[in-house]
C-alpha positions in Angstrom: -16.8 -6.7 19.2 -16.2 -3.0 18.5 -12.6 -3.3 19.7 -11.9 -6.0 17.2 -13.2 -3.8 14.4 -11.1 -0.9 15.6 -8.0 -3.1 16.0 -8.5 -4.6 12.5 -8.7 -1.1 11.0 -5.7 0.0 12.9 -3.7 -2.9 11.6 -4.7 -2.0 8.1 -3.6 1.6 8.6 -0.4 0.5 10.2 0.4 -1.7 7.2 -0.2 1.2 4.8 2.0 3.5 6.8 4.7 0.8 7.1 4.6 0.4 3.3 5.1 4.1 2.7 8.0 4.2 5.2 9.7 1.2 3.6 9.6 2.9 0.2 10.8 6.2 1.7 13.7 4.6 3.5 14.8 2.5 0.5 14.5 5.4 -2.0 18.1 6.8 -1.5 19.6 3.3 -1.5 18.1 1.8 -4.6 19.5 4.3 -7.2 23.0 4.1 -5.6 22.9 0.3 -6.2 22.2 0.8 -9.8 24.6 3.8 -10.2 21.7 5.8 -11.8 20.5 8.9 -9.9 18.8 10.5 -12.9 15.7 8.4 -12.7 15.5 8.1 -8.9 12.4 10.3 -8.6 10.4 7.7 -10.6 10.8 5.3 -7.7 8.5 7.2 -5.4 6.3 8.5 -8.1 5.6 5.0 -9.5 4.7 3.8 -6.1 2.2 6.7 -5.6 0.8 6.4 -9.1 0.1 2.7 -8.7 -1.4 3.3 -5.2 -3.7 6.0 -6.8 -4.7 3.7 -9.7 -5.7 0.9 -7.5 -8.1 3.0 -5.3 -10.9 3.2 -7.9 -10.7 -0.5 -8.5 -11.0 -1.2 -4.8 -13.9 1.2 -4.6 -15.8 -0.7 -7.3 -15.0 -4.1 -5.6 -16.2 -2.6 -2.3 -19.5 -1.6 -3.8 -19.9 -5.1 -5.3 -18.7 -7.4 -2.5 -18.8 -5.3 0.6 -16.2 -3.5 2.7 -15.3 -6.3 5.1 -14.5 -8.9 2.4 -12.5 -6.5 0.2 -10.5 -5.3 3.2 -9.7 -8.8 4.3 -8.7 -10.0 0.9 -6.7 -6.8 0.2 -4.8 -7.2 3.5 -4.1 -10.9 2.8 -2.8 -10.1 -0.7 -0.6 -7.3 0.8 0.8 -9.5 3.4 1.6 -12.3 0.9 3.4 -9.7 -1.3 
């Protein structure tokens, strides 16, 4: 059962790393499509700011509902998005 827990946590970390890599790879392409390079730094910053703003919310939900449930629901919401 320990291996299932480790595997589940690794999948969650893989999804987070994958999300950061997708944004990093798309960052140079998106401003060129809109012909606007002046605001391209906001792409990465808005992603990081939204990531940082959600962390306290998940912390409170974690205290209320438990780690496993919040992790599972968060992973499902991420995969649906």
